[in-house]
N, C-alpha and C positions, 0 to 999 in steps of 0.2 A: 524415515520418510514421514512427513506430517500428513494427516488426513484433514481435508476441509470439506465443508458441506454447505448447502444453501438452505436456510430456514425460512425464506420468504414464502408467502402464499402465492404459488405460481399462477393461481387463477387471476391475479391482478396484473400479471406480466403479459404484454402483448406478444404474440408469436412473431418471430423475426427470421429473416433469411440467414442461414449460416454464413459467417464471413469466410472468404476465400483467401488462402495464403499460399504463395509459392516460396519454397525454401531454396535459397541460393547458397551454395557452399562449395568448397574445394575438396577434392578427394585426397586429403592429406595422407591418411593411412587407414587401415582397417578399423582401428579403435575409434578414430574420429568419425568415420562413416557410420559405425554402429551407434555412436552417441547421437548423431543427427537423426538416424532412423528411430531411435527411442523417443526423442523429442517430438518428431513428427507423429508417431503413433499415439503418444499421450495427448497431443493437441487435437487429433481427430476424435479421440475418445471424449474430449471435453468440448466437442461441438464446432471445431474449426475445420473447414473443408480444405485440407492440405493437399497440395500437389507436390509430388516428390519424384525425381527421376527414377528411383528404384522401383516405384509402383507404376508409373505412367509412361514408361518407355520399355521397349523390348529389343532383342537383337534385330538389327536392320532399321531401327527407328531413325528418323531424321532429327538428330539432337538440336540442330540449329532451329528447325521449325518448332520443336517442343519449347525451346527457350523463348522464342518470339511469342508464341501463343500464351505461355505462362506469365510473360511479362506484360500482359494486357492490363489496361488501366483498372479493371475491376478487381484485380488481385492486390492484396498487400504482399510485400516482399519481406521475408524474414532472412536477413543476410547474416550468416554465421561467420563472423569476422575473426577467423584465426589469423596467425601471422602469415601463413601461406596464402590465404584468401586475399588479404590486404596487398601482399606483394604482387599477386597475379592480376588483381584489379588495377593497381597503379601502373603496371607494365603491360597491360592489355594482352595477357598470356592465357592461352587455353580457353576452356569453357567459361571461366569466371570473367575473363577479359571480354568475351563476346556478350555475356549477360550484361556487363556494365554498359557496353555500347548500345544494347537494346533498351535498357531501362532508363538511361540518362535522358533521352528526348522527352519521355513522359514526365520526368522530374522537372525538366526545364519548363515544360508547359504549365506546371502547377507548383511554383516555387514555395507557395505557402502551405502545400500539402504535407502529408506525413506518410507516404506510401511505404517507405522502407523503414523497417525496424532493425537496426544493427544489434546483433547479439555477440558479445565478447566471449570467445572461447579459445584457450591456448594462445593467449595474446598478452604477454606480461607487461607491455608498455601501453596497452589500451589504444593501439594505433588503428584508426579507421581508414578505409580507402579514401583517397583524396576526393573522389566524386561525391562522397557523402558529407563532406565538409565537417561541421561541428554538430552533427545530428545527435540527439539524445539516444543513448543506448541502454540495453539491458545487460547487466554483468552476470554471466553464468560461469565465471572462471573458478570461483571457490565452491567446493562441494557443500560446505556448511551454509552457504547462501543460496543454494540452488532452488529450494522450495519457494523462498520469497521472490526470487527472480522469475521463476516460472509463473507464479501467480501474477506478477506485474505484467509479463508478456501476455498472458491469457486475458487479463482485464483489458489491455489495449486492443487486442484483436477483436474482442467482443464489444468494443466501444464503451466500456465502463470507465467511469472517472476514478482514478486512483485517489485524488483529493477533490471531492465534490465542491463546486463553487457554492457558497452560501447564498440564500435569497437576498435580493436587494431590498434594503430597508427604506424608510421614508426620510425625506430631508428634514432634519431636526429644526432648521430655521423656519420651516413652514408649520411645524407642529406646535411650537412654543413661542410665547412672547419673547422679545429680544432679551429682556432681563433674566429669563429663565433658561435660555439655550445652553449657556456654559455649564450650569449645574446639571441639566438634563443629559448632556453628552458625557460629563464626568461620571455619572452614576447609571449609565444605560447598561443593559444586559450584555451588550457587545464587549464590555470591559472584562467580563468573566468568562472568556472563551479562549482555549488553547487548542487550535485545530490539528496540530501535528500528531504523529503516532507515538511520540515520546517528548518529554520536556520536563522543565522544572517550573513550579508555580509557587508564588507567594501571594496570598490574598487575605483580606480581612473577612473572616468567615462569619462575622456578625452582620454583614451586608447581604443584600439580595437573597434573604432567607437561607443563607449559608450554602447557596448553590453555585457550582462551577462546572462548566462543560469542557470535557476533553475529547479530542478526536473530532471527526466530521463524517457526515453521511451515515451509512450503515454502521460505521465504527465510531459512533458518537455515544458518550456516556455523560449523563447529568449526575454529578456527584452532589449529594446533599449532606452537609455537616452541621453539627451543633457542638457547643462546648461541653466537655465532660469533666474537666479538671485542668490543673496546671500542666499536665503532661499527657493529656489524652483528649480525643474527640470521638463523637459518635457519627457513624456514616449509615445512611438509611437507603432502603430500596424503594422509597416512596415515589420518586420521579417515574413518569410513565414509560420511559425508555429503559429502565433498569429491571432486570429479572431477579438477580440474587446479589447479595453482598456477603462476604465471609472474611474471617480474620486469618492471616498468615503470620504467626508469631515469629519475631526475630528475623524476618525476611527483609533484606536491604538491597537485593539485586534481583533482576528477573530470573537468573539461574537458580536462585534459592526457592523459587515457587514450585518448579517441577510441573506436575499435572494439576492445573487449577481446579479441575472438577472434583478433586479429592477433598476440598475444603467444604465445611458445612455451611451451606447458604440458606438454611431453613428459617432463619430469624429475620425479622423486619429490620433490625439494627445491630451493629457491632461496635464495640468500643475498641478504638485503635490508639495505641500508645506510641510515643516516639520510639523508633527502631522497629516497629511492626509494619505490616503492609495490609491493605485491604485488597481482596480479590473480588472483582466485580464482573458480572456477565450482563449483557444487554439483550433486548428482545430480538435482536437480529442474529444472535448466536455468537457474537464476538466476546472476547475477554479482555480485561485490563487489570494491571497490577498498579496499586497506588502506594508508594513508599513514603511514610510520614517521617520527615527529618527533624522538624522543629515545631513546637507549639508555644505560642505566647498569649498570655491573657493580659488584661489591662494592667494588673498589678506587677507583671514581670516585663512588660514591653517598654523599651526605651522611648517609644513614641506615644505611649499611653493608649495605643490601639491594639486590639487582639489580632493575631496573625497566625496562619498555618503555612508551613513550607513543605511541599511534597514534590516528589518525582513520580512520573508515571510512564508506563510502557504498554503499548497496545500491539499485539501480534498482527501482521497483515492479513493472515488467513483466519478462518473460523476454527481455530484449534485451541484447546485448553492447555497445550504443551508450551511451557516456558523454558524448556531446556535448551542449551546451546544448539544451534543448527536447525531450529524449528521456525 
């Protein structure tokens, strides 16, 4: 299990009302019910005011009234979409079928909303109940993906953006004379950004001071390169959002990194050769691995322009662990 933490200065974060969530699920079997209980317990530990039948009802409770109250509009609904849940919802069977009838009117009243978060569990064909349509879901079926999926669910419940929207820039046609607009757009800093958590990049590291941004929001890293030789570059921790840079020799895949915190990040710069990786941490506590696949200098480039080709990977959580399943 991975551990993640928040390195933000909490004095700058405004206090908020804990989000409320009602967990809707079917009583498939004892193992499934325990899995749901564990998920609900962890969510409460992480600041989500979860309502669950095993906590909030007792012998003699009116289960229909409990479902109606918990399906109130102020609650998000975490629907554990197992095969059994989907079947019961589609066929209006049992408590799941009743919950569907209670929840559906509030969904119809706000078609643009996102009250229900489907969570796939024991559902090999990823079949959601018909009343959810093509809703975006969280996939918790594979144990090795559980931590990433849990973090995705927690982010959404707390209203955090998984992929933050970048700030809106200014209209280049108003900033530059007509004769300069095209060149200004071609060489703007927006060209040197790859916002995903993983990807492959090719860029001329002699431009924009050798800087290229990977990731977005808190998981953003400004990589600063300079030419070191025909098969190597130097990467620096000079950008304001970078905390450390380190060398991982002969690392070509995330699984080769292991624990990123074990690498020496005490120097301002590291020389990275083809076939090596740079291990980078940012000021928000996130980590990235940058795998250098190819380096071209002017003398070796077919186009006459220098170029670096690298792959990168950023774990979703604040963990230095790059092993499989983290």
